[in-house]
PDB file with one MODEL, atoms N, CA, C and O in Angstrom:
MODEL        1
ATOM      1  N   MET A   1      -2.313 -10.625  31.900  1.00  0.00           N
ATOM      2  CA  MET A   1      -1.766 -10.986  31.039  1.00  0.00           C
ATOM      3  C   MET A   1      -1.966  -9.479  30.028  1.00  0.00           C
ATOM      4  O   MET A   1      -2.934  -8.811  29.665  1.00  0.00           O
ATOM      5  N   ARG A   2      -0.430  -9.404  29.828  1.00  0.00           N
ATOM      6  CA  ARG A   2       0.551  -8.052  28.987  1.00  0.00           C
ATOM      7  C   ARG A   2      -0.672  -7.847  27.731  1.00  0.00           C
ATOM      8  O   ARG A   2      -1.501  -8.667  27.337  1.00  0.00           O
ATOM      9  N   ASP A   3      -0.417  -6.361  27.264  1.00  0.00           N
ATOM     10  CA  ASP A   3      -0.682  -5.991  25.595  1.00  0.00           C
ATOM     11  C   ASP A   3      -0.245  -7.110  24.286  1.00  0.00           C
ATOM     12  O   ASP A   3      -0.695  -7.557  23.231  1.00  0.00           O
ATOM     13  N   THR A   4       1.409  -7.225  25.518  1.00  0.00           N
ATOM     14  CA  THR A   4       1.737  -8.581  23.642  1.00  0.00           C
ATOM     15  C   THR A   4       1.305  -9.756  23.490  1.00  0.00           C
ATOM     16  O   THR A   4       1.218 -10.445  22.473  1.00  0.00           O
ATOM     17  N   ASP A   5       0.959 -10.019  24.848  1.00  0.00           N
ATOM     18  CA  ASP A   5       0.955 -11.952  25.225  1.00  0.00           C
ATOM     19  C   ASP A   5      -0.716 -11.193  23.993  1.00  0.00           C
ATOM     20  O   ASP A   5      -0.684 -11.321  22.769  1.00  0.00           O
ATOM     21  N   ARG A   6      -1.706 -10.623  24.604  1.00  0.00           N
ATOM     22  CA  ARG A   6      -3.068 -10.970  24.037  1.00  0.00           C
ATOM     23  C   ARG A   6      -2.739 -11.119  22.617  1.00  0.00           C
ATOM     24  O   ARG A   6      -3.068 -12.142  22.018  1.00  0.00           O
ATOM     25  N   TYR A   7      -1.671  -9.497  21.640  1.00  0.00           N
ATOM     26  CA  TYR A   7      -1.064  -9.324  20.658  1.00  0.00           C
ATOM     27  C   TYR A   7      -1.686 -10.586  19.491  1.00  0.00           C
ATOM     28  O   TYR A   7      -2.478 -10.882  18.597  1.00  0.00           O
ATOM     29  N   VAL A   8      -0.135 -11.136  20.728  1.00  0.00           N
ATOM     30  CA  VAL A   8       0.695 -12.500  20.136  1.00  0.00           C
ATOM     31  C   VAL A   8      -0.849 -13.328  19.975  1.00  0.00           C
ATOM     32  O   VAL A   8      -1.933 -13.187  19.408  1.00  0.00           O
ATOM     33  N   ALA A   9      -0.450 -13.858  20.485  1.00  0.00           N
ATOM     34  CA  ALA A   9      -2.351 -15.098  20.989  1.00  0.00           C
ATOM     35  C   ALA A   9      -3.746 -14.502  20.614  1.00  0.00           C
ATOM     36  O   ALA A   9      -4.777 -14.708  21.255  1.00  0.00           O
ATOM     37  N   THR A  10      -3.640 -13.728  19.477  1.00  0.00           N
ATOM     38  CA  THR A  10      -4.816 -13.669  19.021  1.00  0.00           C
ATOM     39  C   THR A  10      -4.314 -13.217  17.114  1.00  0.00           C
ATOM     40  O   THR A  10      -4.991 -13.408  16.103  1.00  0.00           O
ATOM     41  N   VAL A  11      -2.901 -12.587  17.238  1.00  0.00           N
ATOM     42  CA  VAL A  11      -2.714 -12.643  15.449  1.00  0.00           C
ATOM     43  C   VAL A  11      -1.810 -13.724  15.345  1.00  0.00           C
ATOM     44  O   VAL A  11      -1.924 -14.298  14.261  1.00  0.00           O
ATOM     45  N   GLY A  12      -1.091 -14.125  15.974  1.00  0.00           N
ATOM     46  CA  GLY A  12      -0.143 -15.566  16.337  1.00  0.00           C
ATOM     47  C   GLY A  12      -0.825 -16.915  15.452  1.00  0.00           C
ATOM     48  O   GLY A  12      -0.325 -17.480  14.479  1.00  0.00           O
ATOM     49  N   PRO A  13      -1.892 -17.161  16.013  1.00  0.00           N
ATOM     50  CA  PRO A  13      -2.844 -18.123  15.615  1.00  0.00           C
ATOM     51  C   PRO A  13      -2.767 -17.858  13.483  1.00  0.00           C
ATOM     52  O   PRO A  13      -2.421 -18.405  12.435  1.00  0.00           O
ATOM     53  N   LEU A  14      -3.399 -16.589  14.076  1.00  0.00           N
ATOM     54  CA  LEU A  14      -3.767 -16.303  11.862  1.00  0.00           C
ATOM     55  C   LEU A  14      -2.390 -16.077  10.906  1.00  0.00           C
ATOM     56  O   LEU A  14      -2.537 -16.097   9.684  1.00  0.00           O
ATOM     57  N   ALA A  15      -0.980 -15.851  11.520  1.00  0.00           N
ATOM     58  CA  ALA A  15       0.201 -15.193  10.953  1.00  0.00           C
ATOM     59  C   ALA A  15       0.506 -16.242  10.242  1.00  0.00           C
ATOM     60  O   ALA A  15       0.856 -16.142   9.066  1.00  0.00           O
ATOM     61  N   SER A  16       0.346 -18.124  11.291  1.00  0.00           N
ATOM     62  CA  SER A  16       0.930 -19.482  10.827  1.00  0.00           C
ATOM     63  C   SER A  16       0.135 -19.583   9.756  1.00  0.00           C
ATOM     64  O   SER A  16       0.483 -19.764   8.589  1.00  0.00           O
ATOM     65  N   ASP A  17      -1.235 -19.427  10.306  1.00  0.00           N
ATOM     66  CA  ASP A  17      -2.331 -20.104   9.506  1.00  0.00           C
ATOM     67  C   ASP A  17      -2.110 -20.538   7.655  1.00  0.00           C
ATOM     68  O   ASP A  17      -3.183 -20.691   7.071  1.00  0.00           O
ATOM     69  N   PRO A  18      -1.212 -20.668   7.046  1.00  0.00           N
ATOM     70  CA  PRO A  18      -1.234 -20.703   5.723  1.00  0.00           C
ATOM     71  C   PRO A  18      -2.674 -20.228   4.670  1.00  0.00           C
ATOM     72  O   PRO A  18      -2.666 -19.393   3.766  1.00  0.00           O
ATOM     73  N   ASP A  19      -3.699 -20.970   5.095  1.00  0.00           N
ATOM     74  CA  ASP A  19      -4.609 -20.625   4.679  1.00  0.00           C
ATOM     75  C   ASP A  19      -5.131 -19.440   4.712  1.00  0.00           C
ATOM     76  O   ASP A  19      -5.568 -19.096   3.614  1.00  0.00           O
ATOM     77  N   ALA A  20      -5.298 -18.435   5.814  1.00  0.00           N
ATOM     78  CA  ALA A  20      -5.684 -16.907   6.424  1.00  0.00           C
ATOM     79  C   ALA A  20      -5.267 -15.457   4.849  1.00  0.00           C
ATOM     80  O   ALA A  20      -5.747 -14.355   4.584  1.00  0.00           O
ATOM     81  N   HIS A  21      -3.945 -16.498   4.087  1.00  0.00           N
ATOM     82  CA  HIS A  21      -4.113 -15.734   3.221  1.00  0.00           C
ATOM     83  C   HIS A  21      -3.414 -15.579   2.120  1.00  0.00           C
ATOM     84  O   HIS A  21      -2.362 -15.198   1.606  1.00  0.00           O
ATOM     85  N   ARG A  22      -4.966 -16.264   1.914  1.00  0.00           N
ATOM     86  CA  ARG A  22      -5.048 -16.464   0.337  1.00  0.00           C
ATOM     87  C   ARG A  22      -5.998 -14.985  -0.290  1.00  0.00           C
ATOM     88  O   ARG A  22      -7.125 -14.752   0.148  1.00  0.00           O
ATOM     89  N   LEU A  23      -5.486 -14.304  -1.099  1.00  0.00           N
ATOM     90  CA  LEU A  23      -5.520 -13.767  -2.018  1.00  0.00           C
ATOM     91  C   LEU A  23      -6.769 -13.719  -3.168  1.00  0.00           C
ATOM     92  O   LEU A  23      -7.487 -12.845  -3.653  1.00  0.00           O
ATOM     93  N   GLY A  24      -6.625 -14.935  -3.286  1.00  0.00           N
ATOM     94  CA  GLY A  24      -6.778 -14.889  -5.106  1.00  0.00           C
ATOM     95  C   GLY A  24      -6.377 -14.694  -6.477  1.00  0.00           C
ATOM     96  O   GLY A  24      -5.392 -15.234  -6.981  1.00  0.00           O
ATOM     97  N   ALA A  25      -7.140 -13.932  -7.049  1.00  0.00           N
ATOM     98  CA  ALA A  25      -6.456 -13.694  -8.434  1.00  0.00           C
ATOM     99  C   ALA A  25      -5.654 -12.113  -8.727  1.00  0.00           C
ATOM    100  O   ALA A  25      -4.820 -11.602  -9.474  1.00  0.00           O
ATOM    101  N   VAL A  26      -7.082 -11.579  -6.900  1.00  0.00           N
ATOM    102  CA  VAL A  26      -6.365 -10.113  -7.420  1.00  0.00           C
ATOM    103  C   VAL A  26      -4.697 -10.758  -6.767  1.00  0.00           C
ATOM    104  O   VAL A  26      -3.744 -11.155  -7.438  1.00  0.00           O
ATOM    105  N   GLY A  27      -4.829 -10.665  -5.207  1.00  0.00           N
ATOM    106  CA  GLY A  27      -3.688 -11.247  -5.073  1.00  0.00           C
ATOM    107  C   GLY A  27      -2.226 -11.544  -5.990  1.00  0.00           C
ATOM    108  O   GLY A  27      -1.097 -11.068  -5.866  1.00  0.00           O
ATOM    109  N   ARG A  28      -2.775 -12.512  -6.920  1.00  0.00           N
ATOM    110  CA  ARG A  28      -1.244 -12.899  -7.832  1.00  0.00           C
ATOM    111  C   ARG A  28      -1.448 -11.822  -9.108  1.00  0.00           C
ATOM    112  O   ARG A  28      -0.759 -12.100 -10.089  1.00  0.00           O
ATOM    113  N   PHE A  29      -2.349 -10.560  -9.235  1.00  0.00           N
ATOM    114  CA  PHE A  29      -2.444 -10.381 -10.500  1.00  0.00           C
ATOM    115  C   PHE A  29      -1.271  -9.038  -9.729  1.00  0.00           C
ATOM    116  O   PHE A  29      -0.498  -8.398 -10.443  1.00  0.00           O
ATOM    117  N   VAL A  30      -1.361  -8.844  -8.304  1.00  0.00           N
ATOM    118  CA  VAL A  30      -0.767  -7.605  -8.071  1.00  0.00           C
ATOM    119  C   VAL A  30       0.649  -8.685  -7.059  1.00  0.00           C
ATOM    120  O   VAL A  30       1.042  -8.327  -5.949  1.00  0.00           O
ATOM    121  N   HIS A  31       0.902  -9.297  -7.406  1.00  0.00           N
ATOM    122  CA  HIS A  31       2.912  -9.587  -7.067  1.00  0.00           C
ATOM    123  C   HIS A  31       3.361  -9.920  -8.609  1.00  0.00           C
ATOM    124  O   HIS A  31       4.551  -9.890  -8.923  1.00  0.00           O
ATOM    125  N   ARG A  32       2.383 -10.223  -9.497  1.00  0.00           N
ATOM    126  CA  ARG A  32       2.778 -10.532 -10.589  1.00  0.00           C
ATOM    127  C   ARG A  32       2.800  -8.671 -11.719  1.00  0.00           C
ATOM    128  O   ARG A  32       2.833  -8.533 -12.942  1.00  0.00           O
ATOM    129  N   PHE A  33       2.769  -7.724 -10.742  1.00  0.00           N
ATOM    130  CA  PHE A  33       2.618  -6.517 -11.745  1.00  0.00           C
ATOM    131  C   PHE A  33       3.055  -5.829 -11.002  1.00  0.00           C
ATOM    132  O   PHE A  33       2.815  -4.665 -11.325  1.00  0.00           O
ATOM    133  N   GLU A  34       3.623  -5.910 -10.089  1.00  0.00           N
ATOM    134  CA  GLU A  34       3.982  -5.112  -8.467  1.00  0.00           C
ATOM    135  C   GLU A  34       4.510  -4.134  -8.524  1.00  0.00           C
ATOM    136  O   GLU A  34       4.117  -3.188  -7.840  1.00  0.00           O
ATOM    137  N   TRP A  35       6.359  -3.951  -9.964  1.00  0.00           N
ATOM    138  CA  TRP A  35       6.854  -3.096 -10.161  1.00  0.00           C
ATOM    139  C   TRP A  35       6.158  -2.216 -11.754  1.00  0.00           C
ATOM    140  O   TRP A  35       6.199  -1.070 -12.201  1.00  0.00           O
ATOM    141  N   TRP A  36       5.821  -2.960 -11.998  1.00  0.00           N
ATOM    142  CA  TRP A  36       5.060  -2.376 -13.416  1.00  0.00           C
ATOM    143  C   TRP A  36       3.087  -1.552 -12.022  1.00  0.00           C
ATOM    144  O   TRP A  36       2.247  -1.037 -12.760  1.00  0.00           O
ATOM    145  N   ILE A  37       2.856  -1.541 -11.168  1.00  0.00           N
ATOM    146  CA  ILE A  37       1.797  -0.571 -10.647  1.00  0.00           C
ATOM    147  C   ILE A  37       2.964   0.690  -9.551  1.00  0.00           C
ATOM    148  O   ILE A  37       2.680   1.787  -9.070  1.00  0.00           O
ATOM    149  N   GLY A  38       4.108  -0.017  -9.511  1.00  0.00           N
ATOM    150  CA  GLY A  38       4.830   1.217  -8.537  1.00  0.00           C
ATOM    151  C   GLY A  38       4.799   2.113  -9.445  1.00  0.00           C
ATOM    152  O   GLY A  38       4.031   3.075  -9.444  1.00  0.00           O
ATOM    153  N   ASP A  39       5.688   1.845 -10.340  1.00  0.00           N
ATOM    154  CA  ASP A  39       6.059   2.839 -11.373  1.00  0.00           C
ATOM    155  C   ASP A  39       4.350   3.669 -11.925  1.00  0.00           C
ATOM    156  O   ASP A  39       4.106   4.874 -11.990  1.00  0.00           O
ATOM    157  N   ALA A  40       3.510   2.599 -12.216  1.00  0.00           N
ATOM    158  CA  ALA A  40       1.841   3.153 -12.806  1.00  0.00           C
ATOM    159  C   ALA A  40       1.630   4.819 -11.938  1.00  0.00           C
ATOM    160  O   ALA A  40       1.251   5.909 -12.364  1.00  0.00           O
ATOM    161  N   VAL A  41       2.173   4.258 -10.287  1.00  0.00           N
ATOM    162  CA  VAL A  41       1.783   5.512  -9.113  1.00  0.00           C
ATOM    163  C   VAL A  41       2.681   6.475  -9.321  1.00  0.00           C
ATOM    164  O   VAL A  41       2.361   7.641  -9.555  1.00  0.00           O
ATOM    165  N   LEU A  42       4.041   5.993  -9.241  1.00  0.00           N
ATOM    166  CA  LEU A  42       5.197   7.514  -9.460  1.00  0.00           C
ATOM    167  C   LEU A  42       4.614   8.149 -10.561  1.00  0.00           C
ATOM    168  O   LEU A  42       4.446   9.361 -10.431  1.00  0.00           O
ATOM    169  N   VAL A  43       4.115   7.416 -12.059  1.00  0.00           N
ATOM    170  CA  VAL A  43       3.919   8.323 -12.706  1.00  0.00           C
ATOM    171  C   VAL A  43       2.927   9.532 -12.829  1.00  0.00           C
ATOM    172  O   VAL A  43       2.893  10.707 -13.194  1.00  0.00           O
ATOM    173  N   VAL A  44       2.121   8.515 -12.292  1.00  0.00           N
ATOM    174  CA  VAL A  44       0.686   9.196 -12.405  1.00  0.00           C
ATOM    175  C   VAL A  44       0.975  10.950 -11.278  1.00  0.00           C
ATOM    176  O   VAL A  44       0.703  12.151 -11.294  1.00  0.00           O
ATOM    177  N   ALA A  45       1.627   9.996 -10.534  1.00  0.00           N
ATOM    178  CA  ALA A  45       1.705  11.974  -9.354  1.00  0.00           C
ATOM    179  C   ALA A  45       2.435  12.916 -10.097  1.00  0.00           C
ATOM    180  O   ALA A  45       2.261  14.106 -10.360  1.00  0.00           O
ATOM    181  N   ALA A  46       3.783  11.615 -10.524  1.00  0.00           N
ATOM    182  CA  ALA A  46       4.598  13.149 -10.967  1.00  0.00           C
ATOM    183  C   ALA A  46       3.326  14.112 -12.280  1.00  0.00           C
ATOM    184  O   ALA A  46       3.044  15.303 -12.154  1.00  0.00           O
ATOM    185  N   VAL A  47       2.721  13.110 -13.527  1.00  0.00           N
ATOM    186  CA  VAL A  47       2.331  13.918 -13.850  1.00  0.00           C
ATOM    187  C   VAL A  47       0.727  15.289 -13.279  1.00  0.00           C
ATOM    188  O   VAL A  47       0.356  16.354 -13.773  1.00  0.00           O
ATOM    189  N   VAL A  48       0.235  14.465 -12.062  1.00  0.00           N
ATOM    190  CA  VAL A  48      -0.044  15.161 -11.638  1.00  0.00           C
ATOM    191  C   VAL A  48       0.660  16.468 -11.291  1.00  0.00           C
ATOM    192  O   VAL A  48       0.297  17.538 -11.781  1.00  0.00           O
ATOM    193  N   LEU A  49       1.409  16.389 -10.659  1.00  0.00           N
ATOM    194  CA  LEU A  49       2.346  17.753 -10.463  1.00  0.00           C
ATOM    195  C   LEU A  49       2.831  18.894 -10.973  1.00  0.00           C
ATOM    196  O   LEU A  49       3.186  20.053 -10.759  1.00  0.00           O
ATOM    197  N   VAL A  50       2.689  18.075 -11.705  1.00  0.00           N
ATOM    198  CA  VAL A  50       4.058  19.418 -13.228  1.00  0.00           C
ATOM    199  C   VAL A  50       2.100  19.566 -13.963  1.00  0.00           C
ATOM    200  O   VAL A  50       1.646  20.631 -14.381  1.00  0.00           O
ATOM    201  N   THR A  51       1.593  18.724 -13.941  1.00  0.00           N
ATOM    202  CA  THR A  51       0.419  19.787 -14.634  1.00  0.00           C
ATOM    203  C   THR A  51      -0.091  20.383 -14.087  1.00  0.00           C
ATOM    204  O   THR A  51      -0.073  21.521 -14.555  1.00  0.00           O
ATOM    205  N   TRP A  52      -0.920  20.249 -12.772  1.00  0.00           N
ATOM    206  CA  TRP A  52      -1.144  20.845 -12.324  1.00  0.00           C
ATOM    207  C   TRP A  52      -0.529  23.149 -12.256  1.00  0.00           C
ATOM    208  O   TRP A  52       0.568  23.706 -12.292  1.00  0.00           O
ATOM    209  N   ASN A  53      -1.060  23.339 -12.218  1.00  0.00           N
ATOM    210  CA  ASN A  53      -0.580  25.148 -12.585  1.00  0.00           C
ATOM    211  C   ASN A  53      -0.053  26.090 -11.232  1.00  0.00           C
ATOM    212  O   ASN A  53       0.694  27.066 -11.163  1.00  0.00           O
ATOM    213  N   TYR A  54      -0.845  25.279 -10.154  1.00  0.00           N
ATOM    214  CA  TYR A  54      -0.002  26.353  -9.106  1.00  0.00           C
ATOM    215  C   TYR A  54      -0.569  25.609  -7.928  1.00  0.00           C
ATOM    216  O   TYR A  54      -1.615  25.814  -7.312  1.00  0.00           O
ATOM    217  N   PRO A  55       0.886  24.189  -7.661  1.00  0.00           N
ATOM    218  CA  PRO A  55       0.850  23.406  -6.968  1.00  0.00           C
ATOM    219  C   PRO A  55       0.680  23.716  -5.641  1.00  0.00           C
ATOM    220  O   PRO A  55       1.375  24.723  -5.510  1.00  0.00           O
ATOM    221  N   THR A  56       0.063  23.409  -4.320  1.00  0.00           N
ATOM    222  CA  THR A  56       0.256  23.990  -2.758  1.00  0.00           C
ATOM    223  C   THR A  56       0.999  23.436  -2.248  1.00  0.00           C
ATOM    224  O   THR A  56       1.317  22.347  -2.726  1.00  0.00           O
ATOM    225  N   THR A  57       1.475  23.786  -1.346  1.00  0.00           N
ATOM    226  CA  THR A  57       1.873  23.005   0.394  1.00  0.00           C
ATOM    227  C   THR A  57       0.933  21.595   0.023  1.00  0.00           C
ATOM    228  O   THR A  57       1.379  20.577  -0.505  1.00  0.00           O
ATOM    229  N   MET A  58      -0.373  21.816   0.419  1.00  0.00           N
ATOM    230  CA  MET A  58      -1.648  20.803   0.856  1.00  0.00           C
ATOM    231  C   MET A  58      -0.848  19.214  -0.757  1.00  0.00           C
ATOM    232  O   MET A  58      -0.520  18.052  -0.996  1.00  0.00           O
ATOM    233  N   VAL A  59      -1.061  20.857  -1.337  1.00  0.00           N
ATOM    234  CA  VAL A  59      -1.516  19.997  -2.428  1.00  0.00           C
ATOM    235  C   VAL A  59      -0.248  18.656  -2.852  1.00  0.00           C
ATOM    236  O   VAL A  59      -0.672  17.506  -2.964  1.00  0.00           O
ATOM    237  N   VAL A  60       1.091  18.907  -3.036  1.00  0.00           N
ATOM    238  CA  VAL A  60       1.884  17.778  -2.450  1.00  0.00           C
ATOM    239  C   VAL A  60       1.694  17.207  -1.774  1.00  0.00           C
ATOM    240  O   VAL A  60       1.655  16.011  -2.060  1.00  0.00           O
ATOM    241  N   VAL A  61       1.369  17.728  -0.041  1.00  0.00           N
ATOM    242  CA  VAL A  61       1.359  16.649   0.679  1.00  0.00           C
ATOM    243  C   VAL A  61       0.577  15.774   0.284  1.00  0.00           C
ATOM    244  O   VAL A  61       0.903  14.655   0.680  1.00  0.00           O
ATOM    245  N   TRP A  62      -0.624  15.814  -0.540  1.00  0.00           N
ATOM    246  CA  TRP A  62      -1.883  14.778  -0.358  1.00  0.00           C
ATOM    247  C   TRP A  62      -1.053  14.168  -1.901  1.00  0.00           C
ATOM    248  O   TRP A  62      -1.072  12.942  -2.017  1.00  0.00           O
ATOM    249  N   THR A  63      -0.452  14.853  -2.878  1.00  0.00           N
ATOM    250  CA  THR A  63      -0.161  13.684  -3.690  1.00  0.00           C
ATOM    251  C   THR A  63       0.883  12.961  -2.841  1.00  0.00           C
ATOM    252  O   THR A  63       1.078  11.848  -3.330  1.00  0.00           O
ATOM    253  N   THR A  64       1.599  13.166  -1.792  1.00  0.00           N
ATOM    254  CA  THR A  64       3.266  11.947  -0.859  1.00  0.00           C
ATOM    255  C   THR A  64       1.382  11.548  -0.920  1.00  0.00           C
ATOM    256  O   THR A  64       0.870  11.149  -1.966  1.00  0.00           O
ATOM    257  N   VAL A  65       0.580  11.745   0.356  1.00  0.00           N
ATOM    258  CA  VAL A  65      -0.011  10.940   1.222  1.00  0.00           C
ATOM    259  C   VAL A  65      -0.294   9.833  -0.037  1.00  0.00           C
ATOM    260  O   VAL A  65       0.601   9.117  -0.486  1.00  0.00           O
ATOM    261  N   ILE A  66      -1.164   9.826  -0.340  1.00  0.00           N
ATOM    262  CA  ILE A  66      -1.194   9.318  -1.890  1.00  0.00           C
ATOM    263  C   ILE A  66      -0.124   7.998  -2.681  1.00  0.00           C
ATOM    264  O   ILE A  66      -0.333   6.872  -3.131  1.00  0.00           O
ATOM    265  N   VAL A  67       0.560   8.514  -2.594  1.00  0.00           N
ATOM    266  CA  VAL A  67       1.648   7.326  -3.671  1.00  0.00           C
ATOM    267  C   VAL A  67       2.541   6.836  -2.027  1.00  0.00           C
ATOM    268  O   VAL A  67       3.520   6.104  -1.880  1.00  0.00           O
ATOM    269  N   LEU A  68       1.896   7.423  -1.218  1.00  0.00           N
ATOM    270  CA  LEU A  68       2.576   6.356  -0.177  1.00  0.00           C
ATOM    271  C   LEU A  68       1.529   4.661   0.380  1.00  0.00           C
ATOM    272  O   LEU A  68       1.818   3.494   0.644  1.00  0.00           O
ATOM    273  N   VAL A  69       0.338   5.461   0.316  1.00  0.00           N
ATOM    274  CA  VAL A  69      -0.327   4.899   1.096  1.00  0.00           C
ATOM    275  C   VAL A  69      -0.313   3.903  -0.439  1.00  0.00           C
ATOM    276  O   VAL A  69      -0.002   2.744  -0.167  1.00  0.00           O
ATOM    277  N   GLY A  70      -0.560   4.104  -1.837  1.00  0.00           N
ATOM    278  CA  GLY A  70      -0.263   3.243  -2.918  1.00  0.00           C
ATOM    279  C   GLY A  70       1.035   1.987  -3.387  1.00  0.00           C
ATOM    280  O   GLY A  70       0.849   1.173  -4.292  1.00  0.00           O
ATOM    281  N   PHE A  71       2.640   2.086  -2.355  1.00  0.00           N
ATOM    282  CA  PHE A  71       2.973   2.082  -2.121  1.00  0.00           C
ATOM    283  C   PHE A  71       2.946   1.012  -0.610  1.00  0.00           C
ATOM    284  O   PHE A  71       3.761   0.095  -0.503  1.00  0.00           O
ATOM    285  N   ALA A  72       2.325   1.183   0.036  1.00  0.00           N
ATOM    286  CA  ALA A  72       1.461   0.271   1.049  1.00  0.00           C
ATOM    287  C   ALA A  72       0.682  -0.756   1.100  1.00  0.00           C
ATOM    288  O   ALA A  72       0.711  -1.734   1.847  1.00  0.00           O
ATOM    289  N   VAL A  73      -0.457  -0.295  -0.272  1.00  0.00           N
ATOM    290  CA  VAL A  73      -1.256  -1.420  -0.680  1.00  0.00           C
ATOM    291  C   VAL A  73      -0.598  -2.400  -1.635  1.00  0.00           C
ATOM    292  O   VAL A  73      -0.614  -3.596  -1.345  1.00  0.00           O
ATOM    293  N   ARG A  74       0.139  -1.861  -3.060  1.00  0.00           N
ATOM    294  CA  ARG A  74       0.533  -2.955  -3.491  1.00  0.00           C
ATOM    295  C   ARG A  74       1.361  -4.239  -2.857  1.00  0.00           C
ATOM    296  O   ARG A  74       1.613  -5.218  -3.558  1.00  0.00           O
TER     297      ARG A  74
ENDMDL
END
């Protein structure tokens, strides 16, 4: 069996099961306030970068990584 067949065999049933994606109250909250959460992530990142006295390259890189993770989670 190829790797792609094994992936489809294991993930396929989960993706088609509607009960597998129940996120509860947190999922409803995130879906309802998705735009606000995204805006808050960007505002916090901008405030961090503006108020940091001497932002190094690593500060900018880690801030970018955290923003991308925040967008992926939302």
